[in-house]
One Martini backbone bead per residue (centre of mass of N, CA, C, O) as a GRO file, in nm:
protein
   98
    1UNK     BB    1   2.374 -20.919   4.070
    2UNK     BB    2   2.446 -20.823   3.748
    3UNK     BB    3   2.294 -20.703   3.473
    4UNK     BB    4   2.260 -20.726   3.165
    5UNK     BB    5   2.113 -20.549   2.932
    6UNK     BB    6   1.924 -20.778   2.829
    7UNK     BB    7   1.829 -20.873   3.111
    8UNK     BB    8   1.715 -20.596   3.206
    9UNK     BB    9   1.496 -20.580   2.982
   10UNK     BB   10   1.338 -20.842   3.093
   11UNK     BB   11   1.280 -20.664   3.331
   12UNK     BB   12   0.973 -20.538   3.430
   13UNK     BB   13   1.123 -20.345   3.664
   14UNK     BB   14   1.271 -20.167   3.482
   15UNK     BB   15   1.389 -19.804   3.536
   16UNK     BB   16   1.611 -19.754   3.352
   17UNK     BB   17   1.742 -19.570   3.132
   18UNK     BB   18   1.759 -19.555   2.777
   19UNK     BB   19   2.024 -19.516   2.555
   20UNK     BB   20   2.032 -19.326   2.246
   21UNK     BB   21   2.134 -19.273   1.907
   22UNK     BB   22   2.091 -19.071   1.659
   23UNK     BB   23   2.155 -18.957   1.338
   24UNK     BB   24   2.275 -18.675   1.482
   25UNK     BB   25   2.414 -18.776   1.772
   26UNK     BB   26   2.195 -18.786   1.976
   27UNK     BB   27   2.097 -18.829   2.304
   28UNK     BB   28   1.847 -19.059   2.405
   29UNK     BB   29   1.587 -19.106   2.649
   30UNK     BB   30   1.431 -19.403   2.782
   31UNK     BB   31   1.136 -19.567   2.892
   32UNK     BB   32   1.031 -19.861   3.003
   33UNK     BB   33   0.690 -20.015   2.957
   34UNK     BB   34   0.753 -20.271   2.764
   35UNK     BB   35   0.788 -20.637   2.727
   36UNK     BB   36   0.847 -20.878   2.455
   37UNK     BB   37   0.805 -21.202   2.307
   38UNK     BB   38   0.840 -21.274   1.945
   39UNK     BB   39   0.953 -21.506   1.752
   40UNK     BB   40   1.248 -21.461   1.910
   41UNK     BB   41   1.184 -21.161   1.971
   42UNK     BB   42   1.251 -20.839   2.106
   43UNK     BB   43   1.012 -20.615   2.249
   44UNK     BB   44   0.958 -20.257   2.289
   45UNK     BB   45   0.823 -20.002   2.494
   46UNK     BB   46   0.899 -19.657   2.453
   47UNK     BB   47   0.963 -19.357   2.646
   48UNK     BB   48   1.042 -19.048   2.654
   49UNK     BB   49   1.194 -18.843   2.885
   50UNK     BB   50   1.231 -18.637   2.671
   51UNK     BB   51   1.159 -18.438   2.442
   52UNK     BB   52   1.066 -18.515   2.096
   53UNK     BB   53   1.082 -18.446   1.790
   54UNK     BB   54   0.760 -18.561   1.667
   55UNK     BB   55   0.669 -18.616   1.965
   56UNK     BB   56   0.473 -18.658   2.201
   57UNK     BB   57   0.463 -18.655   2.546
   58UNK     BB   58   0.298 -18.958   2.535
   59UNK     BB   59   0.472 -19.107   2.359
   60UNK     BB   60   0.529 -19.423   2.193
   61UNK     BB   61   0.771 -19.686   2.103
   62UNK     BB   62   0.848 -19.946   1.895
   63UNK     BB   63   1.096 -20.203   1.951
   64UNK     BB   64   1.375 -20.388   1.832
   65UNK     BB   65   1.600 -20.628   1.934
   66UNK     BB   66   1.892 -20.690   1.821
   67UNK     BB   67   2.160 -20.907   1.794
   68UNK     BB   68   2.354 -20.637   1.833
   69UNK     BB   69   2.187 -20.453   2.062
   70UNK     BB   70   2.005 -20.289   1.893
   71UNK     BB   71   1.764 -20.046   1.815
   72UNK     BB   72   1.449 -20.092   1.630
   73UNK     BB   73   1.212 -19.967   1.471
   74UNK     BB   74   0.882 -20.037   1.415
   75UNK     BB   75   0.754 -20.026   1.079
   76UNK     BB   76   0.536 -20.230   1.110
   77UNK     BB   77   0.217 -20.165   1.171
   78UNK     BB   78   0.099 -20.439   1.260
   79UNK     BB   79   0.314 -20.509   1.467
   80UNK     BB   80   0.283 -20.258   1.643
   81UNK     BB   81  -0.016 -20.301   1.711
   82UNK     BB   82   0.022 -20.575   1.853
   83UNK     BB   83   0.204 -20.475   2.080
   84UNK     BB   84   0.005 -20.265   2.194
   85UNK     BB   85  -0.230 -20.462   2.246
   86UNK     BB   86  -0.077 -20.633   2.449
   87UNK     BB   87  -0.030 -20.404   2.647
   88UNK     BB   88  -0.329 -20.329   2.697
   89UNK     BB   89  -0.409 -20.609   2.801
   90UNK     BB   90  -0.216 -20.608   3.044
   91UNK     BB   91  -0.344 -20.361   3.179
   92UNK     BB   92  -0.626 -20.480   3.215
   93UNK     BB   93  -0.540 -20.724   3.385
   94UNK     BB   94  -0.410 -20.561   3.615
   95UNK     BB   95  -0.671 -20.407   3.698
   96UNK     BB   96  -0.844 -20.664   3.770
   97UNK     BB   97  -0.634 -20.760   4.009
   98UNK     BB   98  -0.673 -20.493   4.204
   0.00000   0.00000   0.00000
């Protein structure tokens, strides 16, 4: 069975790069490092595969998956921090169980 893009995003084991086009028309590739659903919306933490101007080499960005299938950066600082805190908590839990 082949997964549709949205279903593959919900797969926590998804390792395929995600391609996006920026405002200048450049294709950027990201690796999914976390996905969560909050209040009916899907949020992802993505890390650039190649260096991106303005982001550090280990930087990650929170995105919301829109109903149109497009990715939108989470611009609300509190929401972004909550998503990253959830991710860090999941990492701590995973380490405890190993």
